[in-house]
PDB file of N, H, CA, C and O in Angstrom:
ATOM      1  N   MET A   1     110.606  81.122  95.346  1.00  0.00           N
ATOM      2  CA  MET A   1     109.896  82.369  95.402  1.00  0.00           C
ATOM      3  C   MET A   1     110.711  83.356  96.235  1.00  0.00           C
ATOM      4  O   MET A   1     111.196  83.007  97.311  1.00  0.00           O
ATOM      5  N   SER A   2     110.860  84.568  95.751  1.00  0.00           N
ATOM      6  H   SER A   2     110.466  84.852  94.877  1.00  0.00           H
ATOM      7  CA  SER A   2     111.671  85.552  96.456  1.00  0.00           C
ATOM      8  C   SER A   2     110.859  86.247  97.539  1.00  0.00           C
ATOM      9  O   SER A   2     109.634  86.129  97.584  1.00  0.00           O
ATOM     10  N   GLU A   3     111.552  86.971  98.409  1.00  0.00           N
ATOM     11  H   GLU A   3     112.547  87.067  98.373  1.00  0.00           H
ATOM     12  CA  GLU A   3     110.879  87.716  99.469  1.00  0.00           C
ATOM     13  C   GLU A   3     109.971  88.781  98.858  1.00  0.00           C
ATOM     14  O   GLU A   3     108.895  89.053  99.391  1.00  0.00           O
ATOM     15  N   GLN A   4     110.388  89.380  97.756  1.00  0.00           N
ATOM     16  H   GLN A   4     111.262  89.159  97.323  1.00  0.00           H
ATOM     17  CA  GLN A   4     109.572  90.385  97.075  1.00  0.00           C
ATOM     18  C   GLN A   4     108.260  89.772  96.599  1.00  0.00           C
ATOM     19  O   GLN A   4     107.214  90.412  96.709  1.00  0.00           O
ATOM     20  N   ASP A   5     108.289  88.550  96.074  1.00  0.00           N
ATOM     21  H   ASP A   5     109.139  88.031  95.985  1.00  0.00           H
ATOM     22  CA  ASP A   5     107.088  87.876  95.611  1.00  0.00           C
ATOM     23  C   ASP A   5     106.120  87.630  96.765  1.00  0.00           C
ATOM     24  O   ASP A   5     104.905  87.661  96.570  1.00  0.00           O
ATOM     25  N   ASP A   6     106.648  87.385  97.970  1.00  0.00           N
ATOM     26  H   ASP A   6     107.635  87.359  98.129  1.00  0.00           H
ATOM     27  CA  ASP A   6     105.808  87.161  99.147  1.00  0.00           C
ATOM     28  C   ASP A   6     104.992  88.393  99.496  1.00  0.00           C
ATOM     29  O   ASP A   6     103.915  88.271 100.079  1.00  0.00           O
ATOM     30  N   LYS A   7     105.482  89.579  99.151  1.00  0.00           N
ATOM     31  H   LYS A   7     106.357  89.678  98.677  1.00  0.00           H
ATOM     32  CA  LYS A   7     104.812  90.824  99.503  1.00  0.00           C
ATOM     33  C   LYS A   7     103.781  91.247  98.466  1.00  0.00           C
ATOM     34  O   LYS A   7     103.105  92.258  98.655  1.00  0.00           O
ATOM     35  N   MET A   8     103.646  90.507  97.387  1.00  0.00           N
ATOM     36  H   MET A   8     104.195  89.686  97.233  1.00  0.00           H
ATOM     37  CA  MET A   8     102.705  90.860  96.329  1.00  0.00           C
ATOM     38  C   MET A   8     101.326  90.303  96.631  1.00  0.00           C
ATOM     39  O   MET A   8     101.197  89.200  97.163  1.00  0.00           O
ATOM     40  N   ASN A   9     100.288  91.074  96.289  1.00  0.00           N
ATOM     41  H   ASN A   9     100.393  91.970  95.858  1.00  0.00           H
ATOM     42  CA  ASN A   9      98.927  90.557  96.404  1.00  0.00           C
ATOM     43  C   ASN A   9      98.519  89.991  95.041  1.00  0.00           C
ATOM     44  O   ASN A   9      99.304  90.075  94.096  1.00  0.00           O
ATOM     45  N   PRO A  10      97.324  89.419  94.909  1.00  0.00           N
ATOM     46  CA  PRO A  10      96.943  88.788  93.648  1.00  0.00           C
ATOM     47  C   PRO A  10      96.951  89.726  92.433  1.00  0.00           C
ATOM     48  O   PRO A  10      97.090  89.262  91.301  1.00  0.00           O
ATOM     49  N   SER A  11      96.804  91.022  92.651  1.00  0.00           N
ATOM     50  H   SER A  11      96.691  91.398  93.571  1.00  0.00           H
ATOM     51  CA  SER A  11      96.804  91.963  91.525  1.00  0.00           C
ATOM     52  C   SER A  11      98.207  92.212  90.986  1.00  0.00           C
ATOM     53  O   SER A  11      98.367  92.862  89.953  1.00  0.00           O
ATOM     54  N   GLY A  12      99.231  91.697  91.682  1.00  0.00           N
ATOM     55  H   GLY A  12      99.100  91.169  92.521  1.00  0.00           H
ATOM     56  CA  GLY A  12     100.601  91.902  91.239  1.00  0.00           C
ATOM     57  C   GLY A  12     101.248  93.143  91.831  1.00  0.00           C
ATOM     58  O   GLY A  12     102.421  93.415  91.577  1.00  0.00           O
ATOM     59  N   ARG A  13     100.491  93.898  92.618  1.00  0.00           N
ATOM     60  H   ARG A  13      99.538  93.678  92.824  1.00  0.00           H
ATOM     61  CA  ARG A  13     101.044  95.083  93.270  1.00  0.00           C
ATOM     62  C   ARG A  13     101.541  94.715  94.656  1.00  0.00           C
ATOM     63  O   ARG A  13     101.080  93.727  95.228  1.00  0.00           O
ATOM     64  N   PRO A  14     102.467  95.480  95.210  1.00  0.00           N
ATOM     65  CA  PRO A  14     102.901  95.209  96.576  1.00  0.00           C
ATOM     66  C   PRO A  14     101.713  95.267  97.528  1.00  0.00           C
ATOM     67  O   PRO A  14     100.801  96.071  97.332  1.00  0.00           O
ATOM     68  N   SER A  15     101.716  94.419  98.560  1.00  0.00           N
ATOM     69  H   SER A  15     102.457  93.766  98.718  1.00  0.00           H
ATOM     70  CA  SER A  15     100.590  94.372  99.490  1.00  0.00           C
ATOM     71  C   SER A  15     100.466  95.664 100.293  1.00  0.00           C
ATOM     72  O   SER A  15      99.357  96.022 100.688  1.00  0.00           O
ATOM     73  N   ALA A  16     101.536  96.358 100.543  1.00  0.00           N
ATOM     74  H   ALA A  16     102.438  96.068 100.222  1.00  0.00           H
ATOM     75  CA  ALA A  16     101.490  97.665 101.192  1.00  0.00           C
ATOM     76  C   ALA A  16     102.627  98.502 100.648  1.00  0.00           C
ATOM     77  O   ALA A  16     103.788  98.095 100.684  1.00  0.00           O
ATOM     78  N   CYS A  17     102.288  99.656 100.150  1.00  0.00           N
ATOM     79  H   CYS A  17     101.344  99.986 100.121  1.00  0.00           H
ATOM     80  CA  CYS A  17     103.291 100.575  99.624  1.00  0.00           C
ATOM     81  C   CYS A  17     103.013 101.939 100.241  1.00  0.00           C
ATOM     82  O   CYS A  17     102.193 102.705  99.734  1.00  0.00           O
ATOM     83  N   TRP A  18     103.700 102.235 101.333  1.00  0.00           N
ATOM     84  H   TRP A  18     104.366 101.613 101.744  1.00  0.00           H
ATOM     85  CA  TRP A  18     103.455 103.454 102.083  1.00  0.00           C
ATOM     86  C   TRP A  18     104.220 104.622 101.495  1.00  0.00           C
ATOM     87  O   TRP A  18     105.417 104.521 101.226  1.00  0.00           O
ATOM     88  N   VAL A  19     103.518 105.742 101.294  1.00  0.00           N
ATOM     89  H   VAL A  19     102.546 105.825 101.512  1.00  0.00           H
ATOM     90  CA  VAL A  19     104.134 106.956 100.763  1.00  0.00           C
ATOM     91  C   VAL A  19     103.652 108.152 101.576  1.00  0.00           C
ATOM     92  O   VAL A  19     102.625 108.090 102.252  1.00  0.00           O
ATOM     93  N   ARG A  20     104.409 109.236 101.498  1.00  0.00           N
ATOM     94  H   ARG A  20     105.243 109.287 100.949  1.00  0.00           H
ATOM     95  CA  ARG A  20     104.010 110.468 102.177  1.00  0.00           C
ATOM     96  C   ARG A  20     103.003 111.220 101.318  1.00  0.00           C
ATOM     97  O   ARG A  20     102.742 110.838 100.177  1.00  0.00           O
ATOM     98  N   ILE A  21     102.442 112.287 101.867  1.00  0.00           N
ATOM     99  H   ILE A  21     102.655 112.597 102.793  1.00  0.00           H
ATOM    100  CA  ILE A  21     101.326 112.978 101.223  1.00  0.00           C
ATOM    101  C   ILE A  21     101.689 113.533  99.842  1.00  0.00           C
ATOM    102  O   ILE A  21     100.839 113.567  98.951  1.00  0.00           O
ATOM    103  N   GLU A  22     102.927 113.963  99.656  1.00  0.00           N
ATOM    104  H   GLU A  22     103.617 113.935 100.379  1.00  0.00           H
ATOM    105  CA  GLU A  22     103.328 114.501  98.355  1.00  0.00           C
ATOM    106  C   GLU A  22     103.224 113.433  97.270  1.00  0.00           C
ATOM    107  O   GLU A  22     102.705 113.691  96.184  1.00  0.00           O
ATOM    108  N   ALA A  23     103.722 112.231  97.570  1.00  0.00           N
ATOM    109  H   ALA A  23     104.143 112.022  98.453  1.00  0.00           H
ATOM    110  CA  ALA A  23     103.670 111.134  96.601  1.00  0.00           C
ATOM    111  C   ALA A  23     102.240 110.641  96.414  1.00  0.00           C
ATOM    112  O   ALA A  23     101.859 110.258  95.308  1.00  0.00           O
ATOM    113  N   ALA A  24     101.441 110.647  97.487  1.00  0.00           N
ATOM    114  H   ALA A  24     101.751 110.959  98.385  1.00  0.00           H
ATOM    115  CA  ALA A  24     100.042 110.227  97.383  1.00  0.00           C
ATOM    116  C   ALA A  24      99.276 111.186  96.482  1.00  0.00           C
ATOM    117  O   ALA A  24      98.486 110.753  95.642  1.00  0.00           O
ATOM    118  N   ALA A  25      99.501 112.472  96.648  1.00  0.00           N
ATOM    119  H   ALA A  25     100.142 112.824  97.330  1.00  0.00           H
ATOM    120  CA  ALA A  25      98.837 113.467  95.803  1.00  0.00           C
ATOM    121  C   ALA A  25      99.243 113.290  94.346  1.00  0.00           C
ATOM    122  O   ALA A  25      98.402 113.367  93.450  1.00  0.00           O
ATOM    123  N   GLU A  26     100.510 113.056  94.111  1.00  0.00           N
ATOM    124  H   GLU A  26     101.193 112.993  94.839  1.00  0.00           H
ATOM    125  CA  GLU A  26     100.986 112.837  92.747  1.00  0.00           C
ATOM    126  C   GLU A  26     100.357 111.570  92.154  1.00  0.00           C
ATOM    127  O   GLU A  26      99.948 111.564  90.993  1.00  0.00           O
ATOM    128  N   TRP A  27     100.281 110.503  92.949  1.00  0.00           N
ATOM    129  H   TRP A  27     100.613 110.508  93.892  1.00  0.00           H
ATOM    130  CA  TRP A  27      99.684 109.239  92.514  1.00  0.00           C
ATOM    131  C   TRP A  27      98.243 109.449  92.046  1.00  0.00           C
ATOM    132  O   TRP A  27      97.806 108.873  91.050  1.00  0.00           O
ATOM    133  N   LEU A  28      97.510 110.294  92.794  1.00  0.00           N
ATOM    134  H   LEU A  28      97.864 110.762  93.603  1.00  0.00           H
ATOM    135  CA  LEU A  28      96.105 110.549  92.480  1.00  0.00           C
ATOM    136  C   LEU A  28      95.916 111.665  91.451  1.00  0.00           C
ATOM    137  O   LEU A  28      94.807 111.881  90.962  1.00  0.00           O
ATOM    138  N   GLY A  29      96.990 112.366  91.128  1.00  0.00           N
ATOM    139  H   GLY A  29      97.890 112.190  91.526  1.00  0.00           H
ATOM    140  CA  GLY A  29      96.889 113.480  90.188  1.00  0.00           C
ATOM    141  C   GLY A  29      96.235 114.698  90.820  1.00  0.00           C
ATOM    142  O   GLY A  29      95.555 115.469  90.141  1.00  0.00           O
ATOM    143  N   LEU A  30      96.440 114.870  92.112  1.00  0.00           N
ATOM    144  H   LEU A  30      96.992 114.244  92.664  1.00  0.00           H
ATOM    145  CA  LEU A  30      95.856 115.969  92.866  1.00  0.00           C
ATOM    146  C   LEU A  30      96.954 116.803  93.500  1.00  0.00           C
ATOM    147  O   LEU A  30      98.106 116.375  93.577  1.00  0.00           O
ATOM    148  N   GLY A  31      96.596 117.983  93.947  1.00  0.00           N
ATOM    149  H   GLY A  31      95.660 118.331  93.884  1.00  0.00           H
ATOM    150  CA  GLY A  31      97.529 118.799  94.696  1.00  0.00           C
ATOM    151  C   GLY A  31      97.549 118.373  96.154  1.00  0.00           C
ATOM    152  O   GLY A  31      96.556 117.859  96.668  1.00  0.00           O
ATOM    153  N   VAL A  32      98.664 118.583  96.814  1.00  0.00           N
ATOM    154  H   VAL A  32      99.471 119.001  96.396  1.00  0.00           H
ATOM    155  CA  VAL A  32      98.788 118.242  98.240  1.00  0.00           C
ATOM    156  C   VAL A  32      97.737 118.999  99.041  1.00  0.00           C
ATOM    157  O   VAL A  32      97.113 118.444  99.945  1.00  0.00           O
ATOM    158  N   ARG A  33      97.550 120.246  98.706  1.00  0.00           N
ATOM    159  H   ARG A  33      98.057 120.697  97.971  1.00  0.00           H
ATOM    160  CA  ARG A  33      96.588 121.068  99.433  1.00  0.00           C
ATOM    161  C   ARG A  33      95.168 120.504  99.310  1.00  0.00           C
ATOM    162  O   ARG A  33      94.406 120.514 100.277  1.00  0.00           O
ATOM    163  N   PHE A  34      94.821 120.018  98.130  1.00  0.00           N
ATOM    164  H   PHE A  34      95.440 120.009  97.344  1.00  0.00           H
ATOM    165  CA  PHE A  34      93.502 119.429  97.902  1.00  0.00           C
ATOM    166  C   PHE A  34      93.327 118.159  98.739  1.00  0.00           C
ATOM    167  O   PHE A  34      92.238 117.902  99.252  1.00  0.00           O
ATOM    168  N   LEU A  35      94.382 117.374  98.877  1.00  0.00           N
ATOM    169  H   LEU A  35      95.267 117.583  98.460  1.00  0.00           H
ATOM    170  CA  LEU A  35      94.323 116.110  99.603  1.00  0.00           C
ATOM    171  C   LEU A  35      94.211 116.306 101.114  1.00  0.00           C
ATOM    172  O   LEU A  35      93.715 115.426 101.818  1.00  0.00           O
ATOM    173  N   ARG A  36      94.669 117.454 101.615  1.00  0.00           N
ATOM    174  H   ARG A  36      95.071 118.169 101.043  1.00  0.00           H
ATOM    175  CA  ARG A  36      94.626 117.691 103.059  1.00  0.00           C
ATOM    176  C   ARG A  36      93.202 117.792 103.608  1.00  0.00           C
ATOM    177  O   ARG A  36      92.977 117.469 104.775  1.00  0.00           O
ATOM    178  N   ARG A  37      92.233 118.235 102.793  1.00  0.00           N
ATOM    179  H   ARG A  37      92.416 118.498 101.846  1.00  0.00           H
ATOM    180  CA  ARG A  37      90.861 118.359 103.296  1.00  0.00           C
ATOM    181  C   ARG A  37      90.256 117.006 103.664  1.00  0.00           C
ATOM    182  O   ARG A  37      89.768 116.863 104.785  1.00  0.00           O
ATOM    183  N   PRO A  38      90.262 115.991 102.765  1.00  0.00           N
ATOM    184  CA  PRO A  38      89.706 114.705 103.190  1.00  0.00           C
ATOM    185  C   PRO A  38      90.478 114.082 104.350  1.00  0.00           C
ATOM    186  O   PRO A  38      89.914 113.301 105.116  1.00  0.00           O
ATOM    187  N   VAL A  39      91.762 114.417 104.489  1.00  0.00           N
ATOM    188  H   VAL A  39      92.221 115.052 103.866  1.00  0.00           H
ATOM    189  CA  VAL A  39      92.527 113.948 105.648  1.00  0.00           C
ATOM    190  C   VAL A  39      91.981 114.611 106.910  1.00  0.00           C
ATOM    191  O   VAL A  39      91.725 113.932 107.904  1.00  0.00           O
ATOM    192  N   ALA A  40      91.801 115.924 106.878  1.00  0.00           N
ATOM    193  H   ALA A  40      92.009 116.476 106.070  1.00  0.00           H
ATOM    194  CA  ALA A  40      91.306 116.655 108.049  1.00  0.00           C
ATOM    195  C   ALA A  40      89.913 116.187 108.441  1.00  0.00           C
ATOM    196  O   ALA A  40      89.569 116.165 109.623  1.00  0.00           O
ATOM    197  N   GLU A  41      89.104 115.811 107.440  1.00  0.00           N
ATOM    198  H   GLU A  41      89.384 115.829 106.480  1.00  0.00           H
ATOM    199  CA  GLU A  41      87.742 115.350 107.705  1.00  0.00           C
ATOM    200  C   GLU A  41      87.673 113.840 107.936  1.00  0.00           C
ATOM    201  O   GLU A  41      86.592 113.277 108.105  1.00  0.00           O
ATOM    202  N   LYS A  42      88.840 113.192 107.941  1.00  0.00           N
ATOM    203  H   LYS A  42      89.719 113.649 107.804  1.00  0.00           H
ATOM    204  CA  LYS A  42      88.955 111.734 108.147  1.00  0.00           C
ATOM    205  C   LYS A  42      88.079 110.950 107.168  1.00  0.00           C
ATOM    206  O   LYS A  42      87.421 109.980 107.545  1.00  0.00           O
ATOM    207  N   ARG A  43      88.083 111.391 105.893  1.00  0.00           N
ATOM    208  H   ARG A  43      88.618 112.179 105.587  1.00  0.00           H
ATOM    209  CA  ARG A  43      87.309 110.718 104.856  1.00  0.00           C
ATOM    210  C   ARG A  43      88.183 109.867 103.941  1.00  0.00           C
ATOM    211  O   ARG A  43      87.675 109.221 103.024  1.00  0.00           O
ATOM    212  N   ILE A  44      89.476 109.862 104.178  1.00  0.00           N
ATOM    213  H   ILE A  44      89.889 110.386 104.922  1.00  0.00           H
ATOM    214  CA  ILE A  44      90.414 109.128 103.334  1.00  0.00           C
ATOM    215  C   ILE A  44      91.306 108.277 104.242  1.00  0.00           C
ATOM    216  O   ILE A  44      91.678 108.721 105.328  1.00  0.00           O
ATOM    217  N   PRO A  45      91.650 107.066 103.812  1.00  0.00           N
ATOM    218  CA  PRO A  45      92.490 106.218 104.683  1.00  0.00           C
ATOM    219  C   PRO A  45      93.942 106.710 104.722  1.00  0.00           C
ATOM    220  O   PRO A  45      94.564 106.945 103.685  1.00  0.00           O
ATOM    221  N   TYR A  46      94.457 106.857 105.932  1.00  0.00           N
ATOM    222  H   TYR A  46      93.952 106.666 106.774  1.00  0.00           H
ATOM    223  CA  TYR A  46      95.856 107.251 106.118  1.00  0.00           C
ATOM    224  C   TYR A  46      96.306 106.806 107.499  1.00  0.00           C
ATOM    225  O   TYR A  46      95.496 106.439 108.350  1.00  0.00           O
ATOM    226  N   SER A  47      97.609 106.847 107.700  1.00  0.00           N
ATOM    227  H   SER A  47      98.267 107.145 107.008  1.00  0.00           H
ATOM    228  CA  SER A  47      98.190 106.586 109.011  1.00  0.00           C
ATOM    229  C   SER A  47      99.070 107.769 109.364  1.00  0.00           C
ATOM    230  O   SER A  47      99.575 108.464 108.482  1.00  0.00           O
ATOM    231  N   LYS A  48      99.248 107.990 110.629  1.00  0.00           N
ATOM    232  H   LYS A  48      98.838 107.426 111.345  1.00  0.00           H
ATOM    233  CA  LYS A  48     100.105 109.082 111.070  1.00  0.00           C
ATOM    234  C   LYS A  48     101.220 108.502 111.917  1.00  0.00           C
ATOM    235  O   LYS A  48     100.975 107.820 112.912  1.00  0.00           O
ATOM    236  N   VAL A  49     102.441 108.782 111.511  1.00  0.00           N
ATOM    237  H   VAL A  49     102.640 109.337 110.703  1.00  0.00           H
ATOM    238  CA  VAL A  49     103.624 108.347 112.249  1.00  0.00           C
ATOM    239  C   VAL A  49     104.397 109.617 112.592  1.00  0.00           C
ATOM    240  O   VAL A  49     105.021 110.240 111.733  1.00  0.00           O
ATOM    241  N   GLY A  50     104.336 109.981 113.867  1.00  0.00           N
ATOM    242  H   GLY A  50     103.829 109.475 114.565  1.00  0.00           H
ATOM    243  CA  GLY A  50     104.935 111.246 114.263  1.00  0.00           C
ATOM    244  C   GLY A  50     104.218 112.385 113.564  1.00  0.00           C
ATOM    245  O   GLY A  50     102.995 112.498 113.648  1.00  0.00           O
ATOM    246  N   LYS A  51     104.966 113.225 112.878  1.00  0.00           N
ATOM    247  H   LYS A  51     105.960 113.134 112.810  1.00  0.00           H
ATOM    248  CA  LYS A  51     104.346 114.345 112.160  1.00  0.00           C
ATOM    249  C   LYS A  51     104.008 113.985 110.709  1.00  0.00           C
ATOM    250  O   LYS A  51     103.460 114.813 109.980  1.00  0.00           O
ATOM    251  N   TYR A  52     104.325 112.772 110.291  1.00  0.00           N
ATOM    252  H   TYR A  52     104.770 112.100 110.883  1.00  0.00           H
ATOM    253  CA  TYR A  52     104.135 112.376 108.895  1.00  0.00           C
ATOM    254  C   TYR A  52     102.814 111.660 108.659  1.00  0.00           C
ATOM    255  O   TYR A  52     102.420 110.781 109.426  1.00  0.00           O
ATOM    256  N   LEU A  53     102.139 112.050 107.586  1.00  0.00           N
ATOM    257  H   LEU A  53     102.459 112.764 106.963  1.00  0.00           H
ATOM    258  CA  LEU A  53     100.962 111.330 107.116  1.00  0.00           C
ATOM    259  C   LEU A  53     101.446 110.313 106.097  1.00  0.00           C
ATOM    260  O   LEU A  53     102.179 110.656 105.170  1.00  0.00           O
ATOM    261  N   LEU A  54     101.037 109.060 106.267  1.00  0.00           N
ATOM    262  H   LEU A  54     100.442 108.781 107.020  1.00  0.00           H
ATOM    263  CA  LEU A  54     101.429 108.004 105.343  1.00  0.00           C
ATOM    264  C   LEU A  54     100.183 107.397 104.716  1.00  0.00           C
ATOM    265  O   LEU A  54      99.165 107.209 105.381  1.00  0.00           O
ATOM    266  N   PHE A  55     100.281 107.094 103.425  1.00  0.00           N
ATOM    267  H   PHE A  55     101.109 107.247 102.885  1.00  0.00           H
ATOM    268  CA  PHE A  55      99.170 106.549 102.664  1.00  0.00           C
ATOM    269  C   PHE A  55      99.611 105.264 102.002  1.00  0.00           C
ATOM    270  O   PHE A  55     100.710 105.186 101.453  1.00  0.00           O
ATOM    271  N   ASP A  56      98.760 104.259 102.050  1.00  0.00           N
ATOM    272  H   ASP A  56      97.867 104.322 102.496  1.00  0.00           H
ATOM    273  CA  ASP A  56      98.995 103.007 101.332  1.00  0.00           C
ATOM    274  C   ASP A  56      98.381 103.187  99.946  1.00  0.00           C
ATOM    275  O   ASP A  56      97.184 103.453  99.836  1.00  0.00           O
ATOM    276  N   LEU A  57      99.173 103.047  98.895  1.00  0.00           N
ATOM    277  H   LEU A  57     100.146 102.831  98.984  1.00  0.00           H
ATOM    278  CA  LEU A  57      98.684 103.275  97.536  1.00  0.00           C
ATOM    279  C   LEU A  57      97.533 102.344  97.179  1.00  0.00           C
ATOM    280  O   LEU A  57      96.627 102.747  96.449  1.00  0.00           O
ATOM    281  N   ASN A  58      97.545 101.122  97.670  1.00  0.00           N
ATOM    282  H   ASN A  58      98.281 100.794  98.263  1.00  0.00           H
ATOM    283  CA  ASN A  58      96.437 100.199  97.397  1.00  0.00           C
ATOM    284  C   ASN A  58      95.148 100.693  98.054  1.00  0.00           C
ATOM    285  O   ASN A  58      94.078 100.619  97.451  1.00  0.00           O
ATOM    286  N   GLU A  59      95.245 101.195  99.283  1.00  0.00           N
ATOM    287  H   GLU A  59      96.115 101.255  99.773  1.00  0.00           H
ATOM    288  CA  GLU A  59      94.070 101.732  99.962  1.00  0.00           C
ATOM    289  C   GLU A  59      93.558 102.982  99.253  1.00  0.00           C
ATOM    290  O   GLU A  59      92.349 103.203  99.177  1.00  0.00           O
ATOM    291  N   LEU A  60      94.475 103.800  98.734  1.00  0.00           N
ATOM    292  H   LEU A  60      95.456 103.620  98.795  1.00  0.00           H
ATOM    293  CA  LEU A  60      94.051 104.987  97.984  1.00  0.00           C
ATOM    294  C   LEU A  60      93.288 104.593  96.726  1.00  0.00           C
ATOM    295  O   LEU A  60      92.268 105.199  96.399  1.00  0.00           O
ATOM    296  N   ASP A  61      93.780 103.582  96.022  1.00  0.00           N
ATOM    297  H   ASP A  61      94.610 103.090  96.287  1.00  0.00           H
ATOM    298  CA  ASP A  61      93.070 103.100  94.835  1.00  0.00           C
ATOM    299  C   ASP A  61      91.665 102.628  95.199  1.00  0.00           C
ATOM    300  O   ASP A  61      90.702 102.943  94.500  1.00  0.00           O
ATOM    301  N   ASP A  62      91.549 101.876  96.288  1.00  0.00           N
ATOM    302  H   ASP A  62      92.332 101.621  96.855  1.00  0.00           H
ATOM    303  CA  ASP A  62      90.242 101.395  96.739  1.00  0.00           C
ATOM    304  C   ASP A  62      89.332 102.564  97.120  1.00  0.00           C
ATOM    305  O   ASP A  62      88.137 102.544  96.824  1.00  0.00           O
ATOM    306  N   TRP A  63      89.892 103.574  97.771  1.00  0.00           N
ATOM    307  H   TRP A  63      90.863 103.590  98.011  1.00  0.00           H
ATOM    308  CA  TRP A  63      89.115 104.744  98.175  1.00  0.00           C
ATOM    309  C   TRP A  63      88.583 105.481  96.950  1.00  0.00           C
ATOM    310  O   TRP A  63      87.421 105.887  96.921  1.00  0.00           O
ATOM    311  N   VAL A  64      89.430 105.654  95.943  1.00  0.00           N
ATOM    312  H   VAL A  64      90.374 105.324  95.966  1.00  0.00           H
ATOM    313  CA  VAL A  64      88.981 106.329  94.714  1.00  0.00           C
ATOM    314  C   VAL A  64      87.848 105.533  94.060  1.00  0.00           C
ATOM    315  O   VAL A  64      86.858 106.114  93.617  1.00  0.00           O
ATOM    316  N   ARG A  65      87.989 104.214  94.000  1.00  0.00           N
ATOM    317  H   ARG A  65      88.793 103.741  94.360  1.00  0.00           H
ATOM    318  CA  ARG A  65      86.927 103.377  93.422  1.00  0.00           C
ATOM    319  C   ARG A  65      85.622 103.529  94.205  1.00  0.00           C
ATOM    320  O   ARG A  65      84.542 103.512  93.615  1.00  0.00           O
ATOM    321  N   SER A  66      85.714 103.674  95.521  1.00  0.00           N
ATOM    322  H   SER A  66      86.592 103.687  96.000  1.00  0.00           H
ATOM    323  CA  SER A  66      84.503 103.804  96.340  1.00  0.00           C
ATOM    324  C   SER A  66      83.815 105.153  96.120  1.00  0.00           C
ATOM    325  O   SER A  66      82.647 105.313  96.476  1.00  0.00           O
ATOM    326  N   GLN A  67      84.517 106.111  95.545  1.00  0.00           N
ATOM    327  H   GLN A  67      85.466 105.980  95.256  1.00  0.00           H
ATOM    328  CA  GLN A  67      83.951 107.434  95.284  1.00  0.00           C
ATOM    329  C   GLN A  67      83.247 107.494  93.925  1.00  0.00           C
ATOM    330  O   GLN A  67      82.674 108.522  93.566  1.00  0.00           O
ATOM    331  N   HIS A  68      83.292 106.404  93.181  1.00  0.00           N
ATOM    332  H   HIS A  68      83.757 105.569  93.473  1.00  0.00           H
ATOM    333  CA  HIS A  68      82.727 106.364  91.827  1.00  0.00           C
ATOM    334  C   HIS A  68      81.216 106.582  91.858  1.00  0.00           C
ATOM    335  O   HIS A  68      80.510 106.007  92.686  1.00  0.00           O
ATOM    336  N   ILE A  69      80.738 107.414  90.950  1.00  0.00           N
ATOM    337  H   ILE A  69      81.312 107.882  90.278  1.00  0.00           H
ATOM    338  CA  ILE A  69      79.308 107.684  90.808  1.00  0.00           C
ATOM    339  C   ILE A  69      78.901 107.266  89.406  1.00  0.00           C
ATOM    340  O   ILE A  69      79.461 107.754  88.425  1.00  0.00           O
ATOM    341  N   ASP A  70      77.927 106.365  89.304  1.00  0.00           N
ATOM    342  H   ASP A  70      77.471 105.969  90.101  1.00  0.00           H
ATOM    343  CA  ASP A  70      77.451 105.908  88.000  1.00  0.00           C
ATOM    344  C   ASP A  70      76.664 107.016  87.307  1.00  0.00           C
ATOM    345  O   ASP A  70      76.004 107.826  87.958  1.00  0.00           O
ATOM    346  N   SER A  71      76.745 107.037  85.986  1.00  0.00           N
ATOM    347  H   SER A  71      77.281 106.379  85.457  1.00  0.00           H
ATOM    348  CA  SER A  71      75.984 108.020  85.215  1.00  0.00           C
ATOM    349  C   SER A  71      74.515 107.637  85.184  1.00  0.00           C
ATOM    350  O   SER A  71      74.169 106.487  85.458  1.00  0.00           O
ATOM    351  N   LEU A  72      73.658 108.570  84.859  1.00  0.00           N
ATOM    352  H   LEU A  72      73.938 109.504  84.636  1.00  0.00           H
ATOM    353  CA  LEU A  72      72.223 108.337  84.824  1.00  0.00           C
ATOM    354  C   LEU A  72      71.789 107.597  83.552  1.00  0.00           C
ATOM    355  O   LEU A  72      70.745 106.944  83.544  1.00  0.00           O
ATOM    356  N   SER A  73      72.572 107.694  82.490  1.00  0.00           N
ATOM    357  H   SER A  73      73.420 108.225  82.497  1.00  0.00           H
ATOM    358  CA  SER A  73      72.134 107.082  81.230  1.00  0.00           C
ATOM    359  C   SER A  73      72.567 105.663  81.066  1.00  0.00           C
ATOM    360  O   SER A  73      72.262 105.038  80.050  1.00  0.00           O
TER     361      SER A  73
END
């Protein structure tokens, strides 16, 4: 088993894939400016290293799933 395989979770994605806000916004299909509001309100998972905001793509996926609203019908 390679070192890369050790970093994979059961879904086959890397266990942590940290990206900056521009890549996170692109991943979600949103604008950077739109993403800054939930960051400012601390409603989205992120880490701050110096002046950089870092997002784990797996955590972003989980956050989007938690925002799901079922239809009434």
